[in-house]
Structure formats: C-alpha cells, structure tokens
DOZADO-688966 format. One line per field, with one value per residue (C-alpha): residue number from 1; residue in three letters; chain; z, x, y. Coordinates in steps of 0.1 Angstrom, whole numbers, plus 5000, padded with zeros to 4 digits. Layout:
N
i [NUM/...]
aa [ala/...]
ch [A/...]
pz [Z/...]
px [X/...]
py [Y/...]
This chain:
356
i [1/2/3/4/5/6/7/8/9/10/11/12/13/14/15/16/17/18/19/20/21/22/23/24/25/26/27/28/29/30/31/32/33/34/35/36/37/38/39/40/41/42/43/44/45/46/47/48/49/50/51/52/53/54/55/56/57/58/59/60/61/62/63/64/65/66/67/68/69/70/71/72/73/74/75/76/77/78/79/80/81/82/83/84/85/86/87/88/89/90/91/92/93/94/95/96/97/98/99/100/101/102/103/104/105/106/107/108/109/110/111/112/113/114/115/116/117/118/119/120/121/122/123/124/125/126/127/128/129/130/131/132/133/134/135/136/137/138/139/140/141/142/143/144/145/146/147/148/149/150/151/152/153/154/155/156/157/158/159/160/161/162/163/164/165/166/167/168/169/170/171/172/173/174/175/176/177/178/179/180/181/182/183/184/185/186/187/188/189/190/191/192/193/194/195/196/197/198/199/200/201/202/203/204/205/206/207/208/209/210/211/212/213/214/215/216/217/218/219/220/221/222/223/224/225/226/227/228/229/230/231/232/233/234/235/236/237/238/239/240/241/242/243/244/245/246/247/248/249/250/251/252/253/254/255/256/257/258/259/260/261/262/263/264/265/266/267/268/269/270/271/272/273/274/275/276/277/278/279/280/281/282/283/284/285/286/287/288/289/290/291/292/293/294/295/296/297/298/299/300/301/302/303/304/305/306/307/308/309/310/311/312/313/314/315/316/317/318/319/320/321/322/323/324/325/326/327/328/329/330/331/332/333/334/335/336/337/338/339/340/341/342/343/344/345/346/347/348/349/350/351/352/353/354/355/356]
aa [met/ser/arg/phe/trp/asn/arg/arg/val/his/asp/leu/asp/pro/tyr/val/pro/gly/glu/gln/pro/lys/leu/thr/asn/leu/leu/lys/leu/asn/thr/asn/glu/ser/pro/tyr/gly/pro/ser/pro/lys/val/leu/glu/ala/ile/arg/ala/ser/ala/thr/asp/thr/leu/arg/leu/tyr/pro/asp/pro/thr/ala/thr/ala/leu/arg/glu/ser/ile/ala/glu/arg/phe/asp/val/ser/ala/glu/cys/val/phe/val/gly/asn/gly/ser/asp/glu/val/leu/ala/his/ala/phe/arg/ala/leu/phe/his/asp/asp/ala/pro/leu/tyr/phe/ser/asp/val/thr/tyr/gly/phe/tyr/pro/val/tyr/cys/gly/leu/phe/glu/gln/pro/phe/lys/gln/phe/pro/leu/asn/asp/asp/tyr/glu/ile/asp/ile/asn/ala/tyr/asp/gly/pro/cys/gly/gly/val/val/val/ala/asn/pro/asn/ala/asn/thr/gly/leu/ala/leu/ser/leu/glu/gln/ile/glu/thr/leu/ala/leu/arg/his/pro/asp/arg/thr/val/ile/ile/asp/glu/ala/tyr/val/asp/phe/gly/ala/glu/ser/ala/ile/pro/leu/thr/lys/arg/his/asp/asn/leu/leu/val/val/gln/thr/leu/ser/lys/ser/tyr/ala/leu/ala/gly/leu/arg/val/gly/phe/ala/ile/gly/ser/pro/glu/leu/ile/glu/gly/leu/ile/arg/val/lys/asp/ser/phe/asn/ser/tyr/pro/leu/ser/arg/pro/ala/gln/glu/gly/ala/ile/ala/ala/ile/arg/asp/thr/asp/trp/leu/ala/asp/ile/thr/arg/arg/val/met/ala/ser/arg/ala/thr/leu/val/pro/glu/leu/glu/asn/leu/gly/phe/gln/val/leu/pro/ser/cys/ala/asn/phe/val/leu/met/arg/his/pro/ala/his/pro/ala/gly/ser/val/ala/ala/ala/leu/arg/glu/arg/ser/ile/leu/val/arg/his/leu/ser/thr/pro/arg/ile/gln/asn/trp/leu/arg/val/thr/ile/gly/thr/asp/glu/ala/cys/thr/arg/leu/ile/asp/ala/leu/arg/ala/ile/ile/leu/ser/asn/arg/ser]
ch [A/A/A/A/A/A/A/A/A/A/A/A/A/A/A/A/A/A/A/A/A/A/A/A/A/A/A/A/A/A/A/A/A/A/A/A/A/A/A/A/A/A/A/A/A/A/A/A/A/A/A/A/A/A/A/A/A/A/A/A/A/A/A/A/A/A/A/A/A/A/A/A/A/A/A/A/A/A/A/A/A/A/A/A/A/A/A/A/A/A/A/A/A/A/A/A/A/A/A/A/A/A/A/A/A/A/A/A/A/A/A/A/A/A/A/A/A/A/A/A/A/A/A/A/A/A/A/A/A/A/A/A/A/A/A/A/A/A/A/A/A/A/A/A/A/A/A/A/A/A/A/A/A/A/A/A/A/A/A/A/A/A/A/A/A/A/A/A/A/A/A/A/A/A/A/A/A/A/A/A/A/A/A/A/A/A/A/A/A/A/A/A/A/A/A/A/A/A/A/A/A/A/A/A/A/A/A/A/A/A/A/A/A/A/A/A/A/A/A/A/A/A/A/A/A/A/A/A/A/A/A/A/A/A/A/A/A/A/A/A/A/A/A/A/A/A/A/A/A/A/A/A/A/A/A/A/A/A/A/A/A/A/A/A/A/A/A/A/A/A/A/A/A/A/A/A/A/A/A/A/A/A/A/A/A/A/A/A/A/A/A/A/A/A/A/A/A/A/A/A/A/A/A/A/A/A/A/A/A/A/A/A/A/A/A/A/A/A/A/A/A/A/A/A/A/A/A/A/A/A/A/A/A/A/A/A/A/A/A/A/A/A/A/A/A/A/A/A/A/A/A/A/A/A/A/A]
pz [3442/3454/3477/3450/3430/3435/3443/3405/3396/3424/3412/3374/3354/3323/3289/3279/3239/3221/3220/3198/3202/3183/3168/3138/3110/3129/3118/3133/3134/3169/3163/3136/3116/3078/3056/3031/3030/3031/2999/2983/2981/3017/3019/2990/3010/3044/3030/3013/3047/3062/3056/3071/3085/3112/3134/3129/3152/3132/3122/3158/3141/3109/3089/3053/3071/3083/3051/3032/3054/3050/3015/3015/3034/3021/3056/3065/3079/3113/3117/3115/3148/3144/3169/3175/3168/3173/3207/3219/3198/3221/3253/3246/3238/3272/3289/3271/3259/3284/3318/3349/3366/3348/3335/3301/3280/3262/3256/3280/3246/3232/3228/3262/3263/3272/3310/3313/3300/3326/3353/3342/3340/3367/3345/3360/3331/3326/3305/3286/3275/3238/3227/3222/3187/3204/3187/3205/3218/3213/3229/3263/3258/3274/3304/3318/3309/3306/3269/3246/3227/3203/3183/3148/3137/3172/3186/3194/3175/3142/3138/3126/3132/3107/3103/3113/3145/3151/3142/3167/3196/3187/3186/3217/3237/3221/3247/3252/3231/3209/3197/3170/3168/3135/3135/3113/3091/3058/3058/3052/3072/3061/3082/3102/3091/3066/3099/3117/3093/3110/3146/3163/3194/3170/3166/3145/3150/3126/3126/3096/3116/3101/3066/3058/3067/3089/3127/3128/3117/3146/3132/3139/3133/3145/3125/3142/3149/3152/3190/3197/3180/3200/3230/3218/3207/3242/3260/3232/3238/3277/3271/3240/3214/3190/3187/3150/3137/3103/3088/3101/3086/3053/3054/3067/3035/3011/3025/3027/2992/2975/2977/2950/2970/3001/2980/2966/2999/3021/2988/2994/3032/3025/2998/3021/3050/3029/3019/3052/3071/3056/3057/3096/3096/3078/3111/3131/3144/3151/3133/3139/3107/3105/3091/3103/3095/3119/3130/3163/3166/3188/3184/3203/3212/3219/3245/3231/3252/3244/3204/3210/3227/3199/3172/3194/3189/3154/3154/3151/3170/3176/3205/3233/3252/3288/3285/3302/3276/3249/3269/3250/3218/3195/3178/3146/3121/3086/3068/3032/3011/3021/3056/3060/3042/3068/3097/3084/3081/3115/3128/3110/3121/3160/3159/3140/3168/3194/3179/3177]
px [4609/4593/4567/4552/4542/4506/4502/4496/4527/4549/4534/4540/4566/4569/4576/4613/4615/4643/4679/4685/4722/4744/4774/4796/4785/4755/4734/4702/4681/4668/4633/4617/4620/4617/4651/4635/4621/4584/4569/4579/4544/4545/4575/4560/4526/4545/4569/4533/4515/4547/4530/4515/4486/4509/4497/4464/4450/4448/4412/4407/4385/4412/4380/4402/4425/4397/4379/4412/4417/4378/4381/4411/4397/4362/4344/4326/4346/4322/4343/4378/4397/4432/4460/4495/4508/4489/4508/4482/4451/4454/4457/4426/4413/4425/4409/4379/4366/4380/4360/4381/4353/4371/4408/4420/4434/4466/4496/4526/4547/4532/4536/4552/4529/4498/4510/4521/4489/4470/4488/4485/4446/4446/4430/4436/4448/4457/4486/4482/4513/4523/4520/4553/4557/4553/4517/4487/4461/4428/4414/4424/4410/4375/4355/4347/4372/4374/4386/4412/4441/4460/4491/4488/4513/4522/4548/4587/4574/4564/4538/4499/4468/4446/4413/4388/4407/4403/4364/4364/4377/4351/4324/4336/4333/4305/4299/4337/4358/4384/4416/4440/4471/4483/4511/4533/4500/4511/4543/4525/4493/4458/4438/4412/4397/4367/4354/4348/4317/4303/4315/4306/4330/4363/4387/4415/4446/4474/4501/4519/4551/4565/4552/4546/4583/4568/4581/4590/4556/4539/4503/4480/4444/4418/4387/4356/4320/4309/4301/4337/4347/4327/4341/4377/4369/4350/4384/4405/4388/4389/4425/4436/4413/4442/4461/4476/4494/4485/4514/4511/4475/4486/4515/4497/4467/4496/4509/4478/4469/4502/4496/4519/4548/4535/4533/4570/4589/4569/4578/4614/4612/4598/4622/4649/4634/4630/4668/4680/4662/4680/4712/4705/4699/4729/4747/4731/4704/4666/4641/4608/4586/4575/4547/4566/4594/4616/4626/4626/4657/4681/4714/4717/4756/4759/4736/4714/4729/4766/4758/4738/4769/4794/4773/4771/4809/4808/4783/4753/4721/4697/4669/4675/4646/4639/4603/4613/4599/4622/4652/4673/4660/4673/4649/4662/4648/4648/4670/4683/4697/4735/4725/4715/4748/4764/4745/4754/4790/4790/4774/4795/4828/4810/4805/4835/4858/4836/4844/4884]
py [2622/2656/2672/2693/2660/2649/2610/2603/2616/2602/2565/2568/2546/2570/2554/2557/2565/2550/2570/2598/2603/2624/2603/2607/2583/2570/2543/2547/2515/2517/2536/2524/2556/2557/2551/2576/2607/2619/2627/2657/2669/2673/2693/2718/2719/2724/2753/2768/2768/2788/2825/2851/2828/2814/2844/2828/2795/2765/2749/2732/2703/2697/2696/2694/2666/2646/2647/2635/2606/2600/2601/2578/2550/2554/2565/2595/2624/2621/2587/2603/2618/2633/2638/2649/2614/2585/2585/2610/2597/2566/2589/2603/2570/2554/2586/2586/2548/2520/2513/2510/2483/2456/2454/2466/2434/2434/2411/2412/2419/2451/2488/2501/2530/2511/2501/2538/2552/2527/2543/2577/2572/2549/2518/2482/2459/2424/2412/2379/2361/2356/2318/2299/2311/2347/2350/2369/2342/2358/2332/2340/2378/2365/2377/2409/2435/2475/2471/2457/2473/2450/2463/2449/2439/2437/2463/2446/2415/2423/2396/2402/2391/2381/2403/2376/2372/2408/2405/2377/2403/2427/2404/2390/2421/2442/2464/2474/2492/2472/2492/2482/2504/2499/2517/2495/2483/2493/2471/2439/2434/2441/2472/2465/2498/2479/2461/2497/2499/2467/2469/2502/2493/2490/2520/2520/2540/2547/2573/2592/2586/2552/2543/2581/2591/2620/2610/2647/2663/2643/2634/2605/2593/2571/2556/2543/2547/2585/2572/2564/2598/2620/2605/2614/2649/2654/2647/2668/2696/2697/2691/2710/2723/2733/2701/2700/2732/2744/2727/2698/2696/2708/2683/2653/2661/2662/2626/2610/2620/2606/2572/2563/2580/2559/2523/2530/2537/2506/2485/2492/2486/2454/2443/2453/2434/2401/2402/2412/2381/2352/2371/2374/2337/2325/2344/2324/2346/2337/2362/2364/2366/2403/2427/2459/2482/2460/2426/2409/2389/2366/2347/2315/2318/2358/2377/2407/2433/2423/2425/2458/2472/2460/2472/2507/2505/2507/2534/2511/2517/2490/2486/2463/2462/2451/2436/2399/2377/2394/2409/2384/2400/2430/2448/2459/2489/2482/2506/2510/2483/2500/2503/2466/2455/2477/2461/2422/2434/2444/2416/2388/2408/2405/2370/2360/2377/2362/2327/2334]
C-alpha cells in the first residue's frame, strides 16, 4: 500500500499470470503456449521488417493487417480491430462497450482477467455458476445487464458452447454487447465470427498467442459491426494510437495468411490431446472433454496441490488454480507427444509412490 496510489489502485486485485521460471530441463505445461514454433513465413516477415524503417512509427491503423484478417474471415476491414494481444483488445472492449448501469454477466469459472477488468473500470458484474457438468448455462443469463462476456471454449474448462447457444445470447440482449472470447477456438470449437454479420451486438475476439504459436508477438483482434469497432478505436486512440509495432504487424500478416501451418500445428495438438486423455483416465484422473489446447483434470485420491508440487519436483509445471469451483483440479497444457509421454510417466510414478 502506498500513499501515492489513488483509490482505484488501492482497490485493485491484479491478474496473476502463469509462472515463467528458469528451471533445468523444464517441461512447461502451465500457460497454454504452443509446443510448436510459428510459421517460418512469420519469422521471415519479422526479419524483413527489421530495417531502417524501425526509426519510423508503425501504421496506427494497421491497415494491411486488418485487411488480411478481413480477407481471411470474409468480413469488411471496417469490421476488424487489432491490439497488443487479446488482453488489450478485451480491455478496450470492457472500457468502450459495457454499460455500468447494470452488471456485466460472465461465469464463475472463466478467464481470470474478467473480474480484474471490472475492478479496473469500476464495472459491476454478476457471475453465474457453471452447471454440474461444468458447462455454461445460458438460460441463467437473463434480465437487465451491462453486457455479456463468454470465453468459448471456456478458459480453464475447455468446454465450448454451440453457435446456436451463442446466437441465443445475442438475441436475448440485443441492446447490449455480447463478447465471445475465442482464444482457444482453433483447437476444436466453431467460431462465432459468421454470426457477427447477423448480430450487430456481437463481438468476437481472437488471439495469435495460442493456435498460431505467437504468444511472444502480442497480437490479438476483434471482429464485429462497424459500430462496435468504432467504439474500440475511440478508446484505443485515447490511450495508445500506435499499439502494434512494424514487426508485429508484418509477422501477424504472414501468420494469418499461412493457413496450412495453422491447420497442421492445431491438428497435431488435437491428436496429442486425443491420445493423452485416455492415458490420464487410465491413471484414475477425471478429465473434462476439451476443445482447447489444455485439459482440466483431477484425481479422487490425490489433492491437486500435491500432484502439482510433485510434478514440479520433476521439472514439470502445470497450473493449479485457486478458483473455488476448480481448486482441486489441474489445468495441463497439451504438449508434443514426447512431452505427453513424460507427463504420464511422471504422474504414474507419483501415484504409485503414494500407494506404497
């Protein structure tokens, strides 16, 4: 606490990102990064952009990148917004598009940044419990609200809503913004981007951090009606009119265009997930059905914290979250097949040692 902080800072409860330690022979399965590298075309584009032009400001509107995203998803460029990762895009959306005359709706188990942004922007909110199967119950999302935000697939569970369910939310709240946060959509769910053409209150947010293997580049984007995008631009230009560097813009363009690379590395992650889940279940773990590049799992005989600590002793990091509904679950990023084998071998040793 400091006497120099204003009231808003004193009251903040900041988001805590996944650990990024420096350990020998580390297997990092705690922050949902891709186990594969980005497209070689991305690296080539970034290298080519590192020229004398770095002395110049980047395009503040990222026109070429927005046009590439628009072409890829069959929308108009005026329906595209870009920012430093989806976190920044979401922050601008919270500031620009949600109303504070009623609570923002989201689930009790979801992306941890949502309540943090509500605290930062003094946005009232209401959290709805997941059902007994850890699914989002859209029937509960009724009545006056300041907006709705849904991670789909849901952060920390990996479960996804159908497009029909998403459209129901958009129709139920026609005068409020409904945000669909699709950070993990490329790993087995269906994108709601086509629905934005029919519903002017629907904003879809994606990131290049997960499926495109570009967490270090920090590029995210949103697609929605021009009215929603203009609101985001007004906030951005009141905060930082040059959000994306030249290398970030050029690298992102190359990533968006290389659809073959995206399809290949996401297919490999999904194949590894399909192999890993039954092996975890054979060890006695309950695993939620995931459409993301992670699984949420728990063991009835072994507390999550103890398992996480035992894995760490073997230089394997997984995420043990403090959210009450899932505090005895572990979130595990899908790695390469070799990484999954190492994880299973470690878990088998941990469980066997506890039995003896």
